[in-house]
C-alpha positions in Angstrom: 137.5 35.5 15.0 136.3 32.5 13.2 134.3 31.2 16.1 132.6 34.7 16.4 131.6 34.5 12.7 130.3 31.0 13.2 128.3 32.0 16.2 126.8 35.0 14.4 125.9 32.8 11.4 124.2 30.3 13.8 122.2 33.1 15.4 121.1 34.4 12.0 120.0 31.0 10.9 118.1 30.5 14.1 116.4 33.8 13.8 115.3 33.1 10.2 114.2 29.6 11.0 112.2 30.8 14.1 110.6 33.6 12.1 109.5 31.1 9.4 108.0 28.8 12.0 106.1 31.7 13.6 104.8 32.8 10.2 103.6 29.3 9.4 102.0 28.8 12.8 100.3 32.2 12.6 99.0 31.5 9.1 97.8 28.1 10.2 96.0 29.6 13.2 94.4 32.3 10.9 93.2 29.5 8.6 91.8 27.4 11.4 89.9 30.3 13.0 88.6 31.6 9.7 87.3 28.2 8.7 85.1 28.2 11.8 83.6 31.6 11.1 80.7 32.3 8.8 80.9 35.2 6.3 78.1 37.5 7.0 78.1 38.8 3.4 78.4 35.6 1.4 75.7 33.2 2.4 76.9 29.6 3.0 80.7 30.4 2.9 83.2 30.6 5.7 85.5 33.6 6.1 88.3 31.3 4.9 86.5 30.6 1.6 85.1 34.1 1.0 86.9 36.9 -0.9 84.5 39.6 0.2 85.8 42.8 1.9 84.2 41.6 5.2 86.1 38.3 5.1 89.4 40.0 4.3 88.9 42.5 7.1 88.1 39.6 9.5 91.2 37.7 8.5 93.3 40.9 9.1 91.6 41.3 12.5 92.4 37.7 13.4 96.0 38.3 12.4 96.2 41.5 14.5 94.7 39.7 17.5 97.1 36.8 17.2 100.1 39.2 17.0 98.8 40.9 20.2 99.0 37.5 22.0 95.3 36.6 22.0 94.3 33.0 21.8 91.5 31.4 19.7 88.9 31.5 22.4 89.4 35.2 23.1 89.1 35.9 19.3 85.9 33.8 19.1 84.5 35.6 22.1 85.3 39.1 20.7 83.8 38.3 17.3 80.7 36.7 18.9 80.2 39.8 21.1 80.5 42.0 18.0 78.5 40.0 15.4 76.4 37.6 17.5 76.3 33.9 17.7 75.5 33.5 14.1 79.1 34.2 13.0 80.2 30.9 14.6 79.8 27.6 12.8 79.8 25.7 16.1 78.0 27.8 18.7 78.4 27.0 22.3 75.8 24.9 24.2 73.7 27.1 26.3 70.0 27.9 26.9 69.7 29.9 23.7 71.1 27.0 21.5 69.4 24.2 23.4 66.9 23.6 20.5 69.6 23.8 17.9 71.6 21.0 19.6 68.7 19.0 20.9 66.3 18.9 17.9 68.5 16.6 15.8 68.8 14.1 18.7 65.0 14.2 19.3 64.3 13.7 15.6 66.8 10.8 15.5 65.2 9.1 18.4 61.6 9.7 17.1 62.6 8.3 13.7 64.3 5.3 15.2 61.2 4.5 17.3 59.0 4.9 14.2 61.1 2.5 12.1 61.2 0.0 15.0 57.4 0.2 15.3 56.9 -0.3 11.6 59.4 -3.1 11.2 58.9 -5.2 14.4 55.5 -4.6 15.8 52.7 -6.4 14.0 49.3 -4.7 13.9 46.2 -6.7 14.7 
């Protein structure tokens, strides 16, 4: 009888502990995903930082998707298809975002060449 009670107690502790781990992991995933999403209502804020109705509904949507077993990439793809590329803080590299990713590199190289020319090449 005593071993049965001990076993039941261990199972209950294990269930509570596992549930807490799941809740923490789920909350951490929601926070991570919502930090990478732009709030479409509040300019310049992420969904994580915003308290608008839109941001709250997106966090609830993320939670529902995670509970259904979806991973981060699937959630990003769903939101991107629904709201467009602008909702992502880090859009994927493709032909539509080539200028977005390439322009800083081009400006950096051009600026470096300009500084090199002014500093090291003497004019006649």
